[in-house]
C-alpha positions, -999 to 999 in steps of 0.1 A, spaced: 0 0 0 11 36 -6 24 59 21 25 97 26 57 111 12 72 145 19 88 161 -11 126 159 -11 135 192 -27 169 196 -43 196 177 -23 223 195 -44 212 228 -28 208 219 9 199 238 40 222 260 61 246 245 87 230 242 121 262 255 137 279 281 114 250 288 90 270 281 59 251 267 29 254 229 27 262 214 -7 284 183 1 262 152 4 277 123 23 246 100 22 212 100 5 192 72 19 160 80 1 126 85 18 121 66 51 96 67 80 107 80 114 129 53 128 112 49 161 76 52 149 66 16 155 32 7 141 3 -12 157 -5 -45 140 -37 -31 125 -21 2 112 -33 20 81 -1 18 61 -14 44 36 -12 71 62 25 63 72 46 94 64 80 90 47 106 118 48 138 123 28 169 112 47 199 131 35 232 138 54 254 167 45 288 179 56 295 215 62 325 225 41 334 253 66 330 238 101 329 201 90 298 193 110 280 163 95 242 167 97 209 157 83 184 180 65 156 185 90 122 174 77 108 164 111 105 186 142 121 174 174 89 172 193 75 149 166 105 126 171 108 126 209 73 121 220 57 111 253 55 75 241 92 72 231 100 35 230 137 33 236 146 23 272 183 23 279 181 -2 308 171 -30 283 208 -36 275 230 -52 302 262 -41 284 250 -5 284 242 -7 321 277 -20 328 291 9 307 271 34 329 282 19 361 319 20 351 314 56 340 301 68 374 329 50 392 356 65 369 342 101 370 339 100 408 375 88 412 391 109 385 375 142 395 373 137 433 335 141 434 325 141 471 292 131 485 264 155 474 284 168 445 258 179 419 255 155 389 230 164 361 224 141 332 209 155 300 186 130 282 186 108 313 162 82 298 149 57 323 175 64 350 199 38 336 230 59 347 218 81 375 208 51 396 245 44 400 253 80 407 226 81 434 239 49 450 274 66 451 260 94 472 259 122 445 231 147 443 214 137 410 190 153 386 179 140 352 165 161 324 145 140 299 119 153 274 102 119 268 76 111 294 75 74 289 112 69 299 112 98 324 84 82 344 104 50 346 133 69 362 110 87 386 96 53 397 132 44 406 134 74 429 155 96 406 145 132 404 138 139 367 124 169 349 104 162 318 118 191 297 138 198 266 172 212 276 187 244 263 200 278 276 167 290 290 161 258 311 198 257 322 194 292 336 163 280 355 182 251 370 211 273 381 186 296 398 173 265 417 209 257 429 218 230 403 251 245 391 267 212 382 300 197 392 294 170 366 272 171 335 266 139 315 252 139 280 253 103 266 241 98 231 220 130 231 243 155 213 234 139 180 197 143 187 198 181 193 185 203 164 198 235 179 233 225 189 244 261 197 215 266 222 222 232 238 259 239 241 252 273 256 230 256 281 259 233 291 281 263 296 255 281 317 248 250 339 284 240 345 301 251 377 333 271 373 356 241 378 330 215 367 333 189 340 309 180 313 313 148 293 295 145 260 295 110 245 284 105 209 291 83 180 324 92 164 322 102 128 356 87 121 345 52 133 312 56 116 328 61 83 357 36 88 332 8 95 305 18 70 279 24 97 255 43 75 225 28 93 231 51 123 219 79 101 182 86 108 159 115 114 165 115 152 202 120 146 205 156 135 243 157 137 274 133 135 305 145 153 342 146 147 365 163 172 373 187 144 337 200 144 328 196 181 359 215 193 348 245 173 312 243 186 324 241 222 348 270 218 321 292 204 304 290 238 335 296 259 341 259 266 374 239 261 379 202 252 407 191 276 405 153 270 388 127 248 382 90 251 376 67 222 351 40 232 338 8 215 301 16 223 276 21 194 302 9 168 328 35 180 321 65 201 340 95 213 337 111 248 345 148 250 357 161 283 347 197 284 353 226 309 351 263 309 379 280 289 398 292 321 391 262 343 421 243 358 419 211 338 451 204 319 448 193 283 459 158 275 478 145 245 447 126 234 431 158 219 460 164 195 462 126 187 425 123 177 427 155 157 456 141 138 438 108 131 408 126 118 429 147 94 448 117 83 416 100 73 405 131 54 376 144 75 388 180 68 385 173 30 356 167 7 369 136 -11 364 110 17 327 119 20 321 115 -17 337 81 -17 318 70 14 285 75 -4 296 49 -29 306 25 -2 271 27 13 256 16 -19 280 -14 -22 271 -25 13 234 -24 5 239 -44 -27 260 -70 -8 234 -75 20 204 -78 -3 223 -103 -25 231 -124 5 195 -125 18 180 -132 -16 203 -162 -20 194 -176 14 156 -172 8 160 -186 -27 174 -218 -12 142 -222 10 157 -211 43 139 -190 69 154 -157 81 144 -139 113 159 -107 128 169 -98 163 161 -63 176 141 -33 166 166 -5 169 164 27 149 196 18 130 178 -14 119 149 5 105 173 27 85 191 -3 72 160 -23 62 142 7 46 172 18 26 179 -17 14 143 -25 6 143 -55 30 108 -65 41 86 -95 47 98 -111 14 131 -117 31 126 -114 69 97 -133 85 97 -115 118 120 -98 144 122 -99 182 131 -74 209 135 -75 246 116 -42 251 79 -48 258 72 -13 244 81 -26 209 66 -61 211 35 -69 191 40 -39 169 56 -35 135 88 -20 122 81 13 104 81 12 66 89 -24 61 61 -37 84 79 -66 98 62 -78 131 81 -76 164 77 -104 190 93 -114 222 127 -133 220 110 -166 228 96 -167 193 131 -173 179 132 -206 198 96 -215 188 101 -208 151 138 -220 149 149 -199 119 179 -209 99 194 -175 101 191 -145 125 200 -111 112 214 -90 141 201 -55 136 218 -39 167 251 -52 154 269 -31 181 255 -56 207 262 -87 187 283 -103 215 255 -99 240 228 -111 215 248 -142 204 253 -151 240 215 -148 246 208 -170 216 237 -195 219 212 -224 218 203 -218 181 234 -239 173 212 -268 184 190 -266 153 218 -254 130 210 -218 132 235 -191 122 238 -153 126 241 -126 99 259 -94 109 252 -67 83 278 -40 93 305 -32 83 304 -60 57 275 -85 56 289 -118 70 275 -151 83 287 -161 117 281 -192 139 
């Protein structure tokens, strides 16, 4: 059935950069028209009313910020029924616990030091901060996940964060010794206002850590599926450093992390704060320049690599289905929805998918309309192959489904190169 499509316009003449306002002309990815990645559908949905929006990513030739062309407003993307709950992943909970322990030790955070997390989701991280004796506050715009945090006893404000709300929090006494922003910086349409809010909320000697997928790793590993409408921007240190400096902030350290296929954590303080700069900052800048992130050519070539990965995956799946085998998927992440819609992979190739999150079960993936069930259905149906959509969690997922070996089942990992794994 047909769906509602928003006109694409002319991708060769893009919008203005969300940071420096330069005209965007360099396209790094054009993934066609797709639905909003987290708009899961009820089983009886009217597919003809499902909107599809152009999904185009540009790179600013001046400040080098990679970013999507906005066709969907933020309050349309991050609604009260937002379905992503961070606590569903054990590996992510372990990551959060280690983070709190490390920050408390490294920066000498005493009891009752003020810790504010931006986009705190369901309290997955602040629960560890609270247990460590810190004064905690979450700021989370999506009511569904914020209520889950509140039920855990974590003070949470259901608000979008920016300069105005930061000033309100400071007036309430929440000038922060530690600000955490994990996997939210990419979701911010007005990055200048959000960054100004961090500067206003941060105590004079406070530290903000901003963790986000690293553009360098994303491109090196062909992770084009992490482009979707909720991700407004894709960060290199080259671009982020300039954005922070525009608001009087300084990057004094960076960590490269394996999460989400390769992330970068920026350690940020006020320009005149007494936090010495580490050698890691210069090292990462050198790596980014060596790869060519400050030049146009690498982005043009990457666009071609995206198309090659798409063709390779669809060829593999068609071959498996043509031999009479059954394929299921695991997970219903936003990245999976980008992948499936761009590649044109629907029920003709994938019979169903499963997900641990009850908020997604007994619904359908947007666009491709593949049903989502609980993980037990994998064992009931015994598919020959399981396509791992959240490939960044493949170790955790393969461990959960280790028993598929008993019926001869195998896994397909789509990124960076489609492969079959036992």
